[in-house]
C-alpha positions in Angstrom: 31.2 81.7 -74.1 29.3 79.6 -77.0 26.1 79.0 -78.3 24.5 75.7 -77.1 21.9 74.0 -79.3 19.9 71.4 -77.5 18.5 68.0 -79.4 16.6 66.0 -77.7 18.4 65.9 -73.8 21.6 66.5 -75.1 23.4 69.7 -76.1 26.0 70.9 -79.3 27.9 73.2 -80.2 26.7 74.4 -83.5 29.8 74.1 -85.3 30.9 70.5 -82.9 27.1 68.3 -82.9 30.1 65.2 -82.0 31.1 66.5 -78.7 28.0 66.6 -76.2 28.0 69.5 -73.8 26.5 69.2 -69.7 25.0 72.0 -68.9 25.0 72.7 -64.6 21.9 71.2 -63.4 21.6 74.7 -62.0 20.9 75.9 -65.7 17.5 74.7 -66.0 16.0 77.2 -63.4 18.2 80.3 -64.6 20.8 79.7 -61.2 23.9 79.0 -63.8 24.9 79.0 -67.1 28.7 76.9 -67.0 29.1 73.6 -68.9 29.9 70.8 -66.7 33.6 69.5 -68.3 34.4 66.8 -65.9 31.4 64.6 -66.0 31.0 65.1 -62.0 28.2 63.2 -60.8 26.4 65.1 -59.5 25.7 67.4 -62.5 27.2 70.6 -60.6 29.4 73.0 -62.6 32.6 73.8 -60.5 31.2 76.6 -58.7 27.0 75.0 -57.9 28.7 71.9 -56.1 30.0 74.3 -53.6 26.4 75.2 -52.3 24.4 73.2 -49.4 21.9 75.5 -49.1 19.9 77.2 -51.2 16.5 79.4 -50.5 13.4 78.7 -51.3 12.5 79.3 -54.4 9.0 78.9 -54.3 9.7 82.8 -53.5 9.7 85.3 -56.3 11.8 87.3 -54.6 14.3 84.6 -53.5 14.6 82.8 -57.1 15.5 86.7 -58.3 17.5 87.2 -55.6 19.7 83.8 -55.8 20.3 84.3 -59.9 22.2 87.5 -58.7 23.9 85.5 -55.9 25.1 82.5 -58.3 26.4 85.3 -61.0 28.3 86.7 -58.1 29.4 83.3 -57.1 30.6 82.5 -60.3 32.9 85.8 -60.7 34.5 84.6 -57.3 35.6 81.2 -58.8 36.7 82.2 -62.0 39.6 83.9 -60.1 39.6 81.3 -58.0 40.4 78.4 -61.0 42.5 81.0 -62.5 44.7 80.9 -59.6 44.7 77.0 -59.9 43.6 77.7 -55.6 42.3 74.4 -53.8 38.7 73.6 -54.2 37.5 71.0 -52.1 33.5 70.4 -51.7 32.1 69.6 -48.6 31.3 66.5 -49.8 34.8 65.5 -50.2 35.9 66.6 -47.1 32.4 67.2 -44.4 34.5 69.4 -42.0 36.2 71.5 -43.9 35.5 71.5 -47.1 34.6 74.5 -49.1 30.3 75.2 -48.8 28.0 77.6 -48.9 24.2 77.9 -47.7 22.3 80.9 -48.9 19.3 81.8 -46.3 16.3 84.0 -45.5 15.3 85.9 -42.8 12.9 84.4 -40.6 9.8 86.7 -39.3 8.0 84.6 -38.3 10.7 83.1 -35.9 12.7 87.0 -35.4 15.5 84.9 -36.6 17.9 87.1 -38.6 21.0 85.2 -40.8 24.6 87.4 -40.4 26.7 87.0 -43.6 30.2 85.0 -42.2 32.3 82.1 -42.1 32.9 79.0 -39.9 35.5 76.1 -40.6 34.7 76.1 -44.6 31.1 77.0 -44.3 30.1 80.4 -46.0 26.7 82.2 -45.0 24.8 84.7 -47.1 21.7 86.6 -46.4 20.0 86.2 -50.1 19.0 89.9 -48.8 21.9 91.0 -49.8 20.7 90.3 -53.6 18.1 93.6 -53.0 20.3 96.5 -54.1 17.5 98.9 -51.4 18.5 96.3 -48.9 22.4 96.0 -49.4 22.6 100.0 -50.0 20.4 100.6 -46.4 23.3 97.9 -44.9 25.9 99.5 -46.4 24.8 103.3 -45.4 23.8 102.1 -41.7 27.5 100.1 -41.2 29.4 103.0 -43.2 31.4 101.1 -45.8 31.8 102.5 -49.2 32.0 99.7 -50.8 29.7 96.8 -50.1 28.9 94.3 -53.0 28.0 90.7 -53.3 31.1 89.9 -55.3 33.1 91.7 -52.7 30.9 89.7 -50.0 31.9 86.7 -51.6 35.4 87.4 -51.8 35.8 88.7 -48.5 34.3 85.6 -47.2 36.7 83.2 -49.0 39.7 84.9 -47.7 38.9 83.8 -44.1 38.2 80.2 -45.6 41.8 80.0 -47.6 43.4 81.9 -44.3 42.6 78.2 -42.3 43.9 76.5 -45.3 47.3 78.5 -46.7 48.2 80.1 -43.8 47.0 77.9 -40.3 46.7 74.6 -41.8 50.6 74.7 -43.6 51.8 76.3 -39.8 52.2 79.7 -41.6 51.2 81.6 -38.9 54.8 83.3 -38.0 55.1 84.5 -40.7 51.3 85.8 -41.3 52.1 87.7 -37.9 54.8 89.4 -39.1 52.7 91.5 -41.6 48.8 91.7 -40.7 49.8 91.2 -36.4 48.7 88.3 -33.6 45.4 86.6 -35.0 45.5 85.2 -31.5 43.9 88.1 -29.8 40.4 87.3 -29.0 38.3 88.3 -32.3 34.6 88.6 -30.8 35.8 91.4 -28.1 37.6 93.0 -31.3 34.7 93.2 -33.4 32.3 94.1 -30.3 35.3 97.0 -29.7 35.1 98.0 -33.5 31.2 98.3 -33.4 31.1 100.3 -30.3 34.2 102.5 -30.6 35.2 102.8 -35.1 38.9 102.2 -35.8 41.4 104.2 -34.2 42.6 107.2 -35.7 44.9 107.2 -38.9 43.3 103.9 -39.7 44.0 105.0 -43.5 48.4 105.1 -42.9 47.8 101.2 -42.1 44.6 99.0 -43.6 42.7 99.5 -46.9 39.0 99.7 -45.1 37.8 100.3 -41.7 37.0 97.1 -40.6 40.3 95.6 -41.9 41.6 97.2 -38.3 39.3 95.5 -36.3 41.4 91.9 -36.1 44.1 90.5 -38.2 42.3 88.0 -39.2 39.4 90.6 -40.7 42.8 92.4 -42.2 43.8 89.6 -44.5 40.1 88.9 -45.4 39.7 92.5 -46.7 43.3 93.1 -48.2 42.4 89.2 -50.1 39.5 91.0 -51.1 41.1 93.9 -52.3 43.4 91.9 -54.1 41.0 89.7 -56.2 39.4 93.3 -57.0 42.7 94.6 -58.5 43.4 91.4 -60.7 40.1 90.7 -62.0 39.3 94.4 -62.8 43.2 94.2 -64.6 42.2 91.6 -66.4 37.9 93.1 -67.5 39.8 95.9 -68.7 42.5 94.4 -70.9 39.9 92.1 -72.3 38.5 95.3 -73.4 41.8 97.0 -74.9 41.8 99.5 -71.2 45.8 99.4 -70.6 47.1 102.0 -68.3 51.7 102.6 -69.3 52.6 103.1 -65.7 56.3 104.0 -65.7 59.1 101.2 -63.5 62.3 102.0 -63.2 62.8 98.0 -63.5 61.7 97.2 -67.0 60.9 93.7 -67.1 58.1 95.1 -64.6 56.9 97.1 -67.7 53.8 96.0 -69.2 53.7 94.9 -72.2 50.9 95.2 -75.0 48.7 92.5 -73.0 48.7 92.1 -69.3 47.7 89.0 -67.9 47.1 89.9 -64.1 46.3 86.6 -63.1 50.2 85.8 -63.7 51.9 89.4 -62.5 55.2 88.4 -61.3 54.2 90.8 -58.0 51.6 92.8 -56.9 53.7 96.4 -57.5 52.6 95.3 -61.0 49.9 95.3 -60.5 49.3 98.3 -58.5 51.1 100.0 -60.9 48.5 99.4 -63.4 45.5 99.6 -60.7 46.0 103.3 -59.8 46.3 105.1 -62.9 43.1 103.2 -64.3 40.7 103.9 -61.0 41.4 107.5 -61.1 40.1 107.4 -64.4 37.4 105.5 -63.5 36.7 107.5 -60.4 36.8 110.3 -62.2 34.3 109.5 -65.0 31.9 108.5 -62.2 31.9 111.7 -60.5 30.9 113.4 -63.9 28.3 110.9 -64.3 26.8 112.1 -60.2 28.2 108.6 -59.3 30.6 107.3 -56.3 34.3 106.6 -57.1 34.2 103.2 -58.2 37.2 102.2 -56.0 37.5 104.8 -52.8 40.2 103.3 -51.1 43.6 104.3 -50.7 47.1 102.4 -50.6 49.2 102.7 -48.6 53.0 101.8 -48.2 51.7 99.1 -45.2 48.8 98.1 -47.6 51.6 97.3 -50.5 52.9 95.2 -47.4 50.4 93.0 -47.6 49.1 92.8 -51.2 52.6 91.2 -51.3 52.0 88.9 -49.2 48.2 88.0 -50.5 50.5 87.6 -54.1 53.2 85.5 -52.9 50.3 83.2 -50.7 48.3 82.7 -53.6 50.7 81.9 -56.1 52.8 79.2 -53.7 49.5 77.5 -53.1 49.2 75.5 -56.7 53.3 74.6 -56.3 52.4 73.8 -52.0 
């Protein structure tokens, strides 16, 4: 974080008035506080240049919701950039680039916006930024964990399945871990919403929704990997560290722990589990829900390791 000083139309860091800095074009409407470090002609930062559609900002509610959405999206892009994952806009690749449409329901037309992903285009209903609306949907859908950041991490998981698995011909390796994704996706989701997950799903999946189809299993596991890595990164920044016991000395945590460069998923989980136990206990003492209401079984650990290897191999590929 740096403090900017404005001189006319130019912005500088007070200690360096020789280097002009360019705030994102969305800074003027309070939606972004990132800088444009690569002099991109759009004037948008790395995160905002992927936007295709934003809500009608003449409506105060839309404006407030969009600001919350952009904040959550920057959490996502921070991780994508730290991992060095490929980021291609829809301008660079109109058919498969990563793009976002933030839309509102049209009550006059009776249309409802569904959050989802299709060929790199991620659509998000801006109503999800409303705490009351999101809580109502969380309860109605029986989801113990529903957040804006979680939506972004889940949906972008579908995008990177296309880029890192399908486009690179890695389906067989994927199927060995998650199952056959060629099964009817629509029918699988319909069955999930009608019948719910099979009893005992907790033994193999990180969430009930993950049990609906291998694609959703991947996206849910991908999102949880991001949750773990980024939360550990934040904990480390505040000096909150755990000291897990490991059999291998080379896997023991040092004074500082860069979760984005962990050697494998086991190191991450060894640090994550005691941290979540502590924070969940604190939440309970305050009468709040668990911060992380999930169980990481052995099969889920294998899936997290798959995600870990896929992400860390992406920059080299």
